[in-house]
KEPADO-822658 format. One record per residue (C-alpha): residue number from 0; residue in three letters; x, y, z. Coordinates in nm, 3 decimals, decimal comma. Layout:
<pts>
nr; rest; X; Y; Z
NUM; ALA; X; Y; Z
...
</pts>
This chain:
<pts>
nr; rest; X; Y; Z
0; MET; -0,598; -6,567; -14,141
1; PRO; -0,291; -6,447; -14,157
2; GLY; -0,195; -6,762; -13,996
3; GLY; -0,252; -6,981; -14,270
4; ARG; -0,138; -6,762; -14,481
5; ARG; 0,217; -6,737; -14,364
6; ASN; 0,201; -7,161; -14,303
7; ALA; 0,110; -7,205; -14,637
8; ALA; 0,383; -7,002; -14,762
9; SER; 0,644; -7,152; -14,515
10; ARG; 0,531; -7,512; -14,702
11; ASN; 0,507; -7,398; -15,052
12; GLY; 0,881; -7,252; -14,997
13; GLN; 0,808; -6,844; -14,977
14; SER; 1,073; -6,631; -14,890
15; LYS; 1,167; -6,510; -14,541
16; SER; 1,084; -6,162; -14,618
17; GLN; 0,732; -6,193; -14,819
18; ALA; 0,654; -6,480; -14,482
19; ASN; 0,773; -6,187; -14,287
20; PHE; 0,589; -5,911; -14,455
21; SER; 0,239; -6,134; -14,448
22; VAL; 0,244; -6,133; -14,037
23; SER; 0,364; -5,755; -14,065
24; SER; 0,107; -5,641; -14,312
25; ASN; -0,147; -5,807; -14,174
26; ILE; -0,100; -5,675; -13,834
27; GLY; -0,356; -5,391; -13,794
28; ILE; -0,614; -5,508; -14,070
29; ARG; -0,945; -5,564; -14,003
30; SER; -1,175; -5,872; -14,042
31; ASN; -1,496; -5,872; -14,225
32; SER; -1,654; -5,878; -13,796
33; GLY; -1,457; -5,565; -13,764
34; GLU; -1,189; -5,763; -13,513
35; ARG; -0,845; -5,796; -13,587
36; THR; -0,681; -6,049; -13,716
37; ALA; -0,399; -6,088; -13,507
38; GLY; -0,122; -5,940; -13,308
39; ASN; -0,183; -5,870; -12,917
40; GLY; 0,096; -5,693; -12,697
41; ALA; 0,434; -5,462; -12,690
42; ASP; 0,542; -5,690; -12,946
43; ASP; 0,260; -5,728; -13,184
44; LYS; 0,223; -5,322; -13,188
45; LYS; 0,545; -5,262; -13,237
46; SER; 0,552; -5,501; -13,506
47; GLU; 0,260; -5,366; -13,656
48; LEU; 0,403; -4,977; -13,613
49; CYS; 0,736; -5,064; -13,792
50; GLY; 0,548; -5,291; -14,137
51; MET; 0,289; -4,959; -14,180
52; LYS; 0,578; -4,717; -14,183
53; ALA; 0,836; -4,901; -14,320
54; LEU; 0,555; -4,881; -14,633
55; VAL; 0,466; -4,552; -14,656
56; PRO; 0,686; -4,336; -14,940
57; LYS; 0,953; -4,004; -14,873
58; HIS; 0,762; -3,759; -15,048
59; VAL; 1,041; -3,450; -15,112
60; PRO; 0,870; -3,038; -15,109
61; ILE; 0,881; -2,891; -15,400
62; PRO; 1,011; -2,593; -15,365
63; VAL; 0,778; -2,285; -15,437
64; VAL; 0,757; -2,188; -15,831
65; PRO; 0,560; -1,923; -15,904
66; VAL; 0,212; -1,967; -16,149
67; ASP; 0,046; -1,697; -16,372
68; GLY; -0,271; -1,647; -16,174
69; HIS; -0,594; -1,759; -16,369
70; LEU; -0,683; -1,417; -16,436
71; THR; -0,348; -1,329; -16,535
72; PHE; -0,326; -1,626; -16,802
73; GLU; -0,666; -1,533; -16,911
74; ALA; -0,547; -1,130; -17,056
75; LEU; -0,165; -1,340; -17,175
76; SER; -0,398; -1,539; -17,415
77; LEU; -0,626; -1,253; -17,484
78; VAL; -0,299; -1,030; -17,608
79; VAL; -0,178; -1,341; -17,768
80; SER; -0,498; -1,438; -17,966
81; ILE; -0,536; -1,080; -18,078
82; ILE; -0,219; -1,128; -18,207
83; ALA; -0,243; -1,417; -18,380
84; ALA; -0,532; -1,350; -18,519
85; SER; -0,441; -0,999; -18,704
86; LEU; -0,110; -1,225; -18,798
87; GLN; -0,325; -1,421; -19,013
88; MET; -0,545; -1,109; -19,175
89; LEU; -0,175; -0,956; -19,275
90; ASN; -0,106; -1,297; -19,411
91; LEU; -0,431; -1,308; -19,605
92; TYR; -0,568; -0,950; -19,671
93; ARG; -0,109; -0,826; -19,700
94; THR; -0,074; -0,545; -19,953
95; VAL; 0,237; -0,338; -20,151
96; TRP; 0,187; -0,040; -19,996
97; TRP; 0,577; 0,093; -20,041
98; LEU; 0,550; 0,080; -20,423
99; PRO; 0,608; 0,364; -20,572
100; HIS; 0,253; 0,308; -20,819
101; SER; 0,037; 0,116; -20,567
102; TYR; -0,268; 0,190; -20,499
103; ASN; -0,276; 0,124; -20,206
104; ASN; -0,178; 0,317; -19,872
105; TYR; -0,230; 0,119; -19,615
106; SER; -0,083; -0,290; -19,541
107; MET; -0,374; -0,399; -19,569
108; ASN; -0,633; -0,484; -19,823
109; PHE; -0,922; -0,375; -19,492
110; TYR; -1,245; -0,350; -19,739
111; LEU; -1,172; -0,700; -19,811
112; ILE; -1,206; -0,841; -19,417
113; ASP; -1,600; -0,866; -19,300
114; PRO; -1,604; -0,611; -18,974
115; TYR; -1,898; -0,898; -18,878
116; LEU; -1,659; -1,182; -18,872
117; LEU; -1,349; -0,955; -18,664
118; VAL; -1,653; -0,876; -18,339
119; PHE; -1,740; -1,191; -18,413
120; ILE; -1,375; -1,361; -18,346
121; ILE; -1,330; -1,093; -18,069
122; ILE; -1,577; -1,189; -17,869
123; MET; -1,503; -1,543; -17,866
124; VAL; -1,059; -1,490; -17,776
125; ALA; -1,272; -1,228; -17,488
126; ARG; -1,531; -1,391; -17,323
127; GLN; -1,290; -1,580; -17,052
128; PHE; -1,103; -1,308; -16,964
129; ILE; -1,418; -1,069; -16,921
130; TYR; -1,553; -1,422; -16,703
131; SER; -1,272; -1,446; -16,533
132; LEU; -1,219; -1,009; -16,464
133; LEU; -1,590; -0,996; -16,279
134; HIS; -1,544; -1,333; -16,137
135; ARG; -1,285; -1,166; -15,964
136; VAL; -1,462; -0,817; -15,947
137; ILE; -1,809; -1,023; -15,723
138; ASP; -1,509; -1,224; -15,465
139; VAL; -1,413; -0,933; -15,348
140; SER; -1,738; -0,678; -15,366
141; SER; -1,948; -0,944; -15,260
142; PRO; -2,058; -1,098; -14,923
143; VAL; -1,985; -1,472; -14,887
144; ARG; -2,349; -1,522; -14,823
145; TRP; -2,420; -1,408; -15,179
146; LEU; -2,134; -1,489; -15,361
147; PRO; -2,284; -1,803; -15,506
148; THR; -2,588; -1,631; -15,603
149; ALA; -2,400; -1,331; -15,714
150; GLN; -2,127; -1,636; -15,920
151; LYS; -2,483; -1,813; -16,114
152; MET; -2,658; -1,422; -16,187
153; MET; -2,326; -1,288; -16,350
154; ARG; -2,277; -1,591; -16,572
155; ILE; -2,600; -1,683; -16,690
156; THR; -2,591; -1,269; -16,804
157; LEU; -2,237; -1,305; -16,968
158; LEU; -2,377; -1,581; -17,144
159; ILE; -2,685; -1,386; -17,273
160; ILE; -2,560; -1,084; -17,353
161; VAL; -2,266; -1,320; -17,527
162; MET; -2,488; -1,556; -17,731
163; ASN; -2,696; -1,268; -17,845
164; ILE; -2,356; -1,070; -17,951
165; LEU; -2,224; -1,373; -18,144
166; CYS; -2,591; -1,478; -18,356
167; TRP; -2,640; -1,062; -18,477
168; CYS; -2,258; -1,125; -18,617
169; LEU; -2,400; -1,485; -18,714
170; TYR; -2,672; -1,297; -18,905
171; HIS; -2,597; -1,061; -19,093
172; MET; -2,241; -1,303; -19,184
173; ALA; -2,543; -1,472; -19,321
174; GLU; -2,616; -1,256; -19,552
175; ARG; -2,348; -1,195; -19,690
176; HIS; -2,164; -1,486; -19,731
177; ASN; -2,290; -1,918; -19,855
178; SER; -2,456; -2,091; -19,570
179; MET; -2,167; -2,323; -19,526
180; LYS; -1,913; -2,098; -19,409
181; ILE; -2,162; -2,054; -19,199
182; PHE; -2,196; -2,401; -19,043
183; TYR; -1,813; -2,459; -19,039
184; LEU; -1,727; -2,049; -18,814
185; CYS; -1,975; -2,286; -18,621
186; TYR; -1,834; -2,656; -18,545
187; PRO; -1,637; -2,517; -18,285
188; LEU; -1,922; -2,465; -18,082
189; SER; -2,116; -2,788; -18,221
190; VAL; -1,760; -2,989; -18,100
191; TYR; -1,846; -2,829; -17,724
192; PHE; -2,181; -2,949; -17,706
193; VAL; -2,044; -3,325; -17,779
194; MET; -1,769; -3,239; -17,499
195; PHE; -1,929; -3,043; -17,233
196; GLY; -2,297; -3,061; -17,330
197; ILE; -2,562; -2,787; -17,245
198; SER; -2,275; -2,711; -16,909
199; ALA; -2,269; -2,289; -16,993
200; ALA; -1,936; -2,330; -16,758
201; PRO; -1,641; -2,515; -16,961
202; PHE; -1,773; -2,200; -17,228
203; PHE; -1,647; -1,966; -17,022
204; ASP; -1,385; -2,078; -16,742
205; ILE; -1,164; -2,291; -16,953
206; SER; -0,877; -2,311; -16,700
207; THR; -1,046; -2,434; -16,358
208; PRO; -1,226; -2,782; -16,330
209; LEU; -1,574; -2,898; -16,270
210; TYR; -1,576; -3,092; -15,889
211; GLY; -1,924; -3,268; -15,698
212; LYS; -2,033; -3,077; -15,403
213; ASP; -1,891; -3,378; -15,168
214; GLU; -1,574; -3,407; -15,389
215; LYS; -1,475; -3,034; -15,375
216; LYS; -1,551; -3,048; -15,000
217; THR; -1,354; -3,317; -14,904
218; LYS; -1,080; -3,351; -15,183
219; PHE; -1,013; -3,033; -15,260
220; LEU; -0,894; -2,659; -15,154
221; MET; -0,901; -2,362; -15,383
222; ASP; -0,947; -2,584; -15,629
223; LYS; -0,657; -2,769; -15,590
224; PRO; -0,640; -3,132; -15,480
225; LEU; -0,522; -3,259; -15,146
226; HIS; -0,311; -3,547; -15,088
227; ASN; -0,270; -3,755; -14,859
228; CYS; -0,043; -3,995; -14,729
229; SER; -0,294; -4,299; -14,625
230; LEU; -0,171; -4,628; -14,485
231; ASN; -0,572; -4,743; -14,630
232; ALA; -0,546; -4,895; -14,956
233; SER; -0,930; -4,879; -14,999
234; ALA; -0,872; -4,494; -14,951
235; ILE; -0,598; -4,480; -15,186
236; ARG; -0,777; -4,631; -15,496
237; ALA; -1,013; -4,352; -15,428
238; GLU; -0,808; -4,098; -15,494
239; VAL; -0,684; -4,213; -15,752
240; SER; -0,985; -4,244; -15,905
241; THR; -1,066; -3,857; -15,865
242; LEU; -0,746; -3,758; -15,935
243; ARG; -0,702; -3,937; -16,269
244; SER; -1,065; -3,783; -16,352
245; ASP; -0,960; -3,447; -16,220
246; PHE; -0,623; -3,516; -16,491
247; ASN; -0,886; -3,614; -16,717
248; ARG; -1,140; -3,345; -16,721
249; ARG; -0,807; -3,057; -16,700
250; LEU; -0,686; -3,228; -17,015
251; LYS; -1,000; -3,226; -17,151
252; ARG; -1,035; -2,873; -17,115
253; ALA; -0,706; -2,751; -17,256
254; LEU; -0,756; -2,971; -17,573
255; PHE; -1,064; -2,806; -17,614
256; ALA; -0,914; -2,446; -17,569
257; SER; -0,613; -2,493; -17,778
258; SER; -0,771; -2,635; -18,046
259; SER; -1,099; -2,327; -18,048
260; SER; -0,803; -2,008; -18,045
261; ALA; -0,631; -2,162; -18,307
262; TYR; -0,984; -2,229; -18,538
263; VAL; -1,131; -1,881; -18,466
264; CYS; -0,783; -1,731; -18,486
265; GLY; -0,670; -1,885; -18,764
266; ILE; -0,893; -2,112; -18,962
267; ALA; -1,170; -1,843; -18,915
268; PRO; -1,033; -1,637; -19,213
269; ILE; -0,959; -1,842; -19,375
270; ILE; -1,306; -1,927; -19,445
271; PHE; -1,470; -1,574; -19,526
272; VAL; -1,122; -1,523; -19,777
273; PRO; -1,277; -1,331; -20,123
274; GLN; -1,314; -1,600; -20,364
275; HIS; -1,071; -1,424; -20,623
276; LEU; -0,837; -1,353; -20,381
277; HIS; -0,450; -1,542; -20,405
278; PHE; -0,238; -1,529; -20,057
279; ASN; 0,074; -1,818; -19,959
280; ILE; -0,166; -2,143; -19,885
281; SER; 0,109; -2,319; -19,734
282; TRP; 0,228; -2,047; -19,516
283; VAL; -0,174; -1,953; -19,367
284; VAL; -0,154; -2,333; -19,305
285; GLN; 0,159; -2,304; -19,095
286; HIS; 0,063; -2,025; -18,918
287; VAL; -0,227; -2,197; -18,829
288; ILE; -0,105; -2,538; -18,690
289; MET; 0,182; -2,326; -18,507
290; PHE; -0,025; -2,133; -18,348
291; TRP; -0,220; -2,404; -18,203
292; LEU; 0,078; -2,581; -18,099
293; GLU; 0,210; -2,272; -17,923
294; ARG; -0,138; -2,291; -17,755
295; ILE; -0,145; -2,655; -17,695
296; SER; 0,196; -2,596; -17,413
297; ALA; 0,050; -2,295; -17,231
298; HIS; -0,266; -2,421; -17,165
299; PHE; -0,096; -2,804; -17,041
300; SER; 0,196; -2,554; -16,867
301; HIS; -0,121; -2,379; -16,681
302; ALA; -0,344; -2,672; -16,617
303; TYR; -0,055; -2,892; -16,492
304; PRO; 0,130; -2,684; -16,276
305; VAL; 0,486; -2,849; -16,027
306; ARG; 0,190; -2,868; -15,760
307; TYR; -0,037; -3,035; -15,899
308; CYS; 0,213; -3,279; -16,108
309; ASP; 0,362; -3,340; -15,775
310; VAL; 0,026; -3,400; -15,595
311; LEU; -0,054; -3,711; -15,947
312; HIS; 0,282; -3,803; -15,835
313; ARG; 0,262; -3,844; -15,425
314; ALA; -0,087; -4,080; -15,515
315; ALA; 0,131; -4,296; -15,745
316; LEU; 0,378; -4,333; -15,519
317; HIS; 0,116; -4,552; -15,312
318; LEU; -0,060; -4,710; -15,551
319; GLY; 0,194; -4,887; -15,697
320; ARG; 0,120; -5,111; -15,992
321; TRP; 0,100; -5,513; -16,096
322; VAL; 0,346; -5,644; -16,432
323; LYS; 0,188; -5,945; -16,546
324; ILE; 0,427; -6,265; -16,533
325; GLU; 0,378; -6,406; -16,863
326; ASN; 0,671; -6,726; -16,854
327; ARG; 0,591; -6,870; -16,545
328; ASN; 0,583; -7,239; -16,409
329; SER; 0,352; -7,418; -16,225
330; HIS; 0,592; -7,440; -15,866
331; THR; 0,558; -7,034; -15,854
332; TYR; 0,380; -6,955; -15,531
333; ALA; 0,130; -6,678; -15,554
334; GLN; -0,102; -6,556; -15,307
335; VAL; -0,436; -6,417; -15,344
336; TRP; -0,451; -6,033; -15,459
337; ASN; -0,647; -5,903; -15,071
338; ASP; -0,824; -5,563; -15,137
339; SER; -0,750; -5,416; -14,849
340; ILE; -0,352; -5,462; -14,793
341; LEU; -0,040; -5,297; -14,877
342; TRP; 0,205; -5,495; -15,075
343; PRO; 0,584; -5,428; -15,096
344; HIS; 0,768; -5,446; -15,355
345; GLY; 0,803; -5,757; -15,513
346; SER; 0,506; -5,966; -15,380
347; VAL; 0,401; -6,203; -15,669
348; VAL; 0,024; -6,268; -15,606
349; ARG; -0,285; -6,466; -15,803
350; HIS; -0,595; -6,247; -15,946
351; ASN; -0,875; -6,385; -16,275
352; LYS; -0,635; -6,609; -16,338
353; GLU; -0,369; -6,423; -16,343
354; ILE; -0,018; -6,427; -16,187
355; TYR; 0,175; -6,050; -16,128
356; ARG; 0,422; -5,863; -15,941
357; SER; 0,439; -5,594; -15,779
358; GLU; 0,649; -5,268; -15,853
359; GLY; 0,690; -4,980; -15,687
360; PHE; 0,711; -4,873; -15,294
361; CYS; 0,411; -5,006; -15,223
362; THR; 0,115; -5,163; -15,393
363; VAL; -0,213; -5,141; -15,383
364; ALA; -0,364; -5,136; -15,746
365; GLU; -0,594; -5,370; -15,869
366; PRO; -0,401; -5,644; -16,112
367; GLY; -0,441; -5,640; -16,497
368; ASN; -0,694; -5,297; -16,411
369; SER; -0,560; -5,021; -16,712
370; ASN; -0,632; -4,743; -16,509
371; HIS; -0,367; -4,804; -16,263
372; TYR; -0,157; -4,893; -16,442
373; ARG; -0,136; -4,624; -16,658
374; PHE; -0,182; -4,390; -16,408
375; TYR; 0,130; -4,556; -16,239
376; ALA; 0,339; -4,506; -16,561
377; LEU; 0,254; -4,153; -16,643
378; PHE; 0,312; -4,005; -16,272
379; SER; 0,547; -4,227; -16,092
380; ASN; 0,770; -4,006; -16,299
381; PRO; 0,614; -3,585; -16,341
382; THR; 0,957; -3,526; -16,492
383; MET; 0,816; -3,737; -16,830
384; LEU; 0,526; -3,514; -16,869
385; LEU; 0,682; -3,174; -16,850
386; CYS; 0,914; -3,343; -17,073
387; SER; 0,746; -3,415; -17,330
388; ILE; 0,582; -3,029; -17,307
389; LEU; 0,934; -2,921; -17,298
390; GLY; 1,023; -3,120; -17,625
391; LEU; 0,717; -2,999; -17,815
392; GLN; 0,827; -2,644; -17,710
393; LEU; 1,193; -2,638; -17,822
394; LEU; 1,110; -2,768; -18,151
395; LEU; 0,846; -2,565; -18,204
396; VAL; 1,100; -2,216; -18,129
397; CYS; 1,379; -2,462; -18,314
398; ALA; 1,149; -2,443; -18,579
399; GLN; 1,059; -2,099; -18,608
400; LEU; 1,408; -2,004; -18,596
401; LEU; 1,471; -2,196; -18,937
402; ILE; 1,125; -2,103; -19,114
403; LEU; 1,295; -1,750; -18,957
404; LEU; 1,607; -1,765; -19,145
405; ARG; 1,490; -1,863; -19,429
406; THR; 1,214; -1,602; -19,483
407; THR; 1,270; -1,315; -19,688
408; ASP; 0,892; -1,185; -19,736
409; TRP; 0,872; -0,854; -19,502
410; TYR; 0,463; -0,945; -19,309
411; GLN; 0,603; -1,352; -19,214
412; VAL; 0,912; -1,197; -19,120
413; LEU; 0,642; -0,971; -18,895
414; SER; 0,482; -1,297; -18,867
415; ILE; 0,733; -1,561; -18,747
416; THR; 0,893; -1,357; -18,552
417; LEU; 0,594; -1,263; -18,307
418; LEU; 0,539; -1,583; -18,277
419; LEU; 0,861; -1,647; -18,209
420; VAL; 0,817; -1,364; -17,920
421; ILE; 0,515; -1,543; -17,750
422; ASN; 0,718; -1,927; -17,740
423; TYR; 0,995; -1,768; -17,551
424; TYR; 0,791; -1,724; -17,232
425; THR; 0,556; -2,054; -17,277
426; LEU; 0,939; -2,243; -17,315
427; PHE; 1,080; -2,023; -17,053
428; LYS; 0,844; -2,133; -16,783
429; VAL; 0,805; -2,486; -16,853
430; THR; 1,210; -2,536; -16,851
431; ARG; 1,238; -2,398; -16,520
432; ASP; 0,982; -2,633; -16,414
433; TYR; 1,134; -2,941; -16,573
434; LEU; 1,432; -2,845; -16,388
435; ILE; 1,284; -2,787; -16,066
436; CYS; 1,138; -3,114; -16,111
437; TRP; 1,377; -3,362; -16,217
438; LYS; 1,670; -3,223; -15,929
439; VAL; 1,325; -3,244; -15,714
440; TYR; 1,238; -3,645; -15,784
441; HIS; 1,586; -3,705; -15,821
442; ALA; 1,665; -3,640; -15,500
443; GLU; 1,316; -3,804; -15,373
444; GLN; 1,477; -4,180; -15,605
445; ILE; 1,759; -4,193; -15,355
446; ILE; 1,544; -4,173; -15,057
447; GLN; 1,318; -4,352; -15,227
448; GLU; 1,572; -4,654; -15,277
449; LYS; 1,753; -4,615; -14,862
450; SER; 1,443; -4,710; -14,836
451; GLN; 1,351; -4,996; -14,978
452; MET; 1,679; -5,101; -14,872
453; ILE; 1,606; -5,029; -14,487
454; ALA; 1,279; -5,210; -14,541
455; ASN; 1,414; -5,469; -14,630
456; SER; 1,654; -5,562; -14,363
457; THR; 1,390; -5,457; -14,126
458; VAL; 1,166; -5,738; -14,288
459; GLN; 1,447; -5,972; -14,243
</pts>
């Protein structure tokens, strides 16, 4: 089979380097019958090893970057959410208590705030921290053989307690307010069932993705995805499929967590404002948007740390991608795409009546597969993802600084200042991760270019 492909290449004017690669890449690849298709002796074995090693991308190790633990992140999220909800209450129920003839002794009209709404907000923002804390206590105190059962019982018990408290709050709020307001308050719960179904785990543990039993045993270690520098094309595509699913799960959970926090802490207080109360509508809406963008950046930086992005990057280097050749002539030679071959850079293949050219150090992606194409485009340079998060955070901080310079009211100064301080911490983490990745992957790019030159000279 390889000999026939090589002869066809020579008859059609295939370049010398591509023809030599066809020999070296197919040596050691088994046919459908399970026997080696070509190659025997010391020369073939040496050629096989050289051809295989030439197609392995060179990875640069990522230095150890401090990352907030799950419990630490949930504790910070709880504090930030409570501050944001308190600031929104201040924006809505502020008073002029400092005036000489004012009837208010406090900075807020506390009697206008529904206490059951406060309990509802606190339970919603504190449930994940409480779950993480109990999870940590059970991990430390329970024996290993009882650990799964103890965690499951804890989750069920906590779910029953939380739902009873929320239903108790909703019952008393329904007696005071319109039923439509109760429906608006429960809107995130309806979105939750649409996104996650009846599973209770995402309701508490929003940061740690779920895996199947076999998937976690083979491809994950301590909830961290593993990368295997394989020379098997099918194994590489399977690994990419697993990583892509995990990335999408993390994305869905990060978006839901940030949006639900912004809704509960920013929009829920607006829903239950008395009709006679006047407030600055543009300012409270701005507060919701600012807090929502901050939560998106924080959850993204936690869900996609540097080492996780590096695993996706390494898999993308092994995957490569195919680019469709639009303006081709009838004399363009193209081999039939084989799903068991590692194709080098610049290879031209035919698949589903289309002609494709490979990009990347080596390519095992399926031509025309949009999932493989997007995976390589996004993670071949992981600094793009970090740069996007960094750009969002910089834009948010600059906008808050400009607003702060133009603000004169005391409650607005307090509100925007606290949000700005919160954003500084996220900005520091994202900037640090981006600078580390930029330096590491710049050095890796130089190494890859040198390895590509060596590989080209080897096949020639």
